[in-house]
C-alpha positions in Angstrom: -0.2 0.1 0.1 1.3 3.5 -1.3 0.7 7.2 -0.2 -0.3 9.7 -2.4 3.3 11.0 -2.2 4.7 7.9 -3.2 2.4 6.8 -6.0 2.8 10.5 -7.8 6.8 9.7 -7.5 6.4 6.2 -9.1 4.2 7.3 -12.3 5.7 11.0 -12.5 2.3 12.8 -12.1 1.7 15.8 -9.1 -0.4 14.8 -6.2 -3.1 17.1 -7.6 -3.1 15.4 -11.1 -4.0 12.3 -9.2 -6.6 13.7 -7.0 -8.3 14.6 -10.5 -8.4 11.5 -11.5 -9.7 10.2 -8.7 -12.6 13.4 -8.9 -13.1 12.0 -12.2 -14.2 9.0 -11.3 -11.1 7.1 -12.8 -10.3 5.8 -9.6 -11.1 5.2 -6.4 -8.3 4.4 -3.8 -9.1 3.0 -0.5 -9.4 5.3 2.7 -7.2 4.8 5.9 -10.2 4.3 8.5 -8.2 6.5 11.2 -6.7 9.1 9.0 -8.9 9.1 5.9 -5.9 9.3 3.8 -5.7 8.1 0.6 -4.0 4.3 0.3 -3.1 2.8 -3.0 -2.7 -0.6 -4.1 -0.4 -2.0 -7.1 -3.7 -1.8 -9.0 -4.7 1.7 -8.3 -1.0 2.5 -9.7 -1.1 -0.1 -12.6 -4.4 2.1 -13.5 -2.8 5.4 -13.1 -0.2 4.2 -15.9 -2.7 3.3 -18.3 -5.2 6.4 -17.9 -2.3 8.6 -17.9 -0.7 6.7 -21.3 -4.3 7.3 -23.2 -4.4 10.5 -21.9 -0.6 12.0 -22.6 0.6 9.5 -24.9 -3.1 8.4 -27.1 -4.6 12.0 -27.3 -7.9 10.9 -25.2 -9.3 13.4 -23.4 -11.0 12.6 -20.0 -14.6 12.9 -21.9 -13.4 10.6 -24.4 -11.8 8.7 -22.0 -15.1 7.7 -20.2 -16.8 7.2 -23.4 -14.4 4.2 -23.4 -14.6 2.7 -20.1 -18.6 2.4 -20.8 -18.1 0.9 -24.0 -14.8 -1.3 -23.7 -14.2 -4.2 -21.6 -11.2 -3.6 -18.6 -9.8 -6.6 -19.9 -9.2 -4.8 -23.4 -8.5 -0.8 -21.7 -5.7 -2.1 -19.1 -4.2 -4.6 -21.5 -4.7 -7.9 -18.8 -1.3 -10.5 -20.0 -4.3 -13.5 -18.8 -7.1 -12.5 -20.8 -7.5 -16.1 -22.0 -8.4 -17.5 -18.9 -10.2 -14.1 -17.3 -13.8 -14.5 -16.8 -14.4 -11.5 -18.8 -12.8 -12.2 -21.5 -14.6 -15.6 -22.0 -18.1 -13.1 -21.7 -17.2 -10.5 -24.4 -21.3 -9.5 -24.8 -21.8 -8.6 -20.8 -20.4 -6.2 -18.8 -16.8 -7.4 -17.1 -17.6 -6.3 -13.8 -21.3 -7.9 -13.7 -18.6 -11.2 -14.8 -16.3 -10.7 -12.7 -18.4 -9.8 -9.5 -19.6 -13.5 -9.5 -15.9 -14.8 -9.6 -13.9 -15.1 -6.7 -10.5 -15.1 -7.9 -9.8 -11.7 -9.3 -7.2 -11.5 -11.9 -6.5 -7.8 -12.1 -7.8 -6.2 -9.2 -11.1 -5.6 -7.6 -14.5 -4.5 -9.5 -15.6 -1.9 -7.2 -12.2 0.1 -7.7 -11.9 -0.1 -11.4 -12.7 2.5 -14.1 -14.9 0.4 -15.9 -16.6 -0.1 -13.0 -16.9 3.2 -11.7 -18.2 4.9 -14.8 -20.8 2.2 -15.5 -23.6 4.6 -14.5 -23.2 6.5 -17.8 -25.2 5.4 -20.8 -23.6 3.8 -23.2 -23.9 5.8 -26.8 -22.6 5.2 -30.0 -19.0 6.4 -30.8 -20.4 8.8 -33.2 -23.6 9.7 -31.8 -24.7 13.0 -30.6 -25.0 13.6 -26.9 -28.9 15.4 -27.7 -30.0 12.6 -29.9 -32.1 10.1 -27.5 
């Protein structure tokens, strides 16, 4: 488990940027019960690195990334190395977090802290569909 200053050094981002990722619903670190400080596991560090790569290297905006999180499964976005064994990969027509919630063996990390799960409330729209067309 890491504190935000350690994570910021590991991923090369400011603490403010990491907090913004949390505010945008892209990560959800645990909280220390006594102090309410954010504590990050290796799972969050991996997600922060991938989110940073998508935004800074691939040119995604936060809005575009949130659309991606609604449309694509976690194993695809976060580059799961064990995808052939992943229940979400084996059931591609169901939401990954629905499939994984039935599984006890989370290969990548807990669904309730995954960016895909955190954005499950957003409406699924076609990529080129206008926001005002319903």
